[in-house]
C-alpha angles and dihedrals in degrees: 000000000000090000091056089048092051091048092054090047093051092045091054095042093052096045115104090187113089094209095052094037092051091048092054090044090054091051089047090052091053092047097047091052088070084078097055093109094047107022092159087078086074094058095097094056103033097079093055093046093050094044090053091047095049093055085069096035090056090056090050092051093056094041091045091221140078130215092183109047090163087078087072090051088058092050092045091054091052092049092047094053103035105033123262095241091062092045095050089075088072099045121105107269107188117134090220087073095061102086095036089050092052089053091046091054088053089052091048092057091071102019118143121191128217105247100157090135089067095065092091091054103079092181091064118090100211093192091053092048091049090052092046094051093044093051094050093044092054094045093053092046093049089049089053091048090053087063098044096051089064096053116115105256137133108255089206090064089075117086096215132053097273093169094059092043091057092048092048090049093052094049091059087070098042097097098042095083095203140097091295089059091050093051093044088053088051090054093051094044092052093045093051091055089069115110091230092057101062092113092050090048090054091050091051092050090051090048092051092048090054093056 
């Protein structure tokens, strides 16, 4: 069963065609949910799957674009079944990714993917697929950001106001009331625990009290 799961994962990961890649990712999602009751049985294969994925994700972060959004569907399925806190151990954790990732999340909020090859498939709702891919892309990126904001780095080393950028990013998701909101709140909560963010924490508490 794990072998079949890995084959679907590899097929999707290697596919440069969004239609085929998304199809394999959907089959992967169905297959991995067989482990919902005992997700720990996936622990031996999750590190390798995530390491393979993040070789491509890292490229996307620096390019601020993605040609294979179905990769994020794969990662989302793993996070959804196994628990994101366990999976974070296998995410890329270099501080040089922080600012590019913030910018990539901003891109992902309005990203549209080229799915011209789906026009001949009348059973495919392109708008629905766009929404599905965009949601999963944003969720994975926010999950990644929740890890990076806790890394030990000097906030003053960044040229721009990273703190405010993170807060602004999070507030985009405040009114959505879905999993993106929950993960955005996780990002902010983690970020505000930093010793160098006490002033920002105080500002946020004052803002909440005024609501």
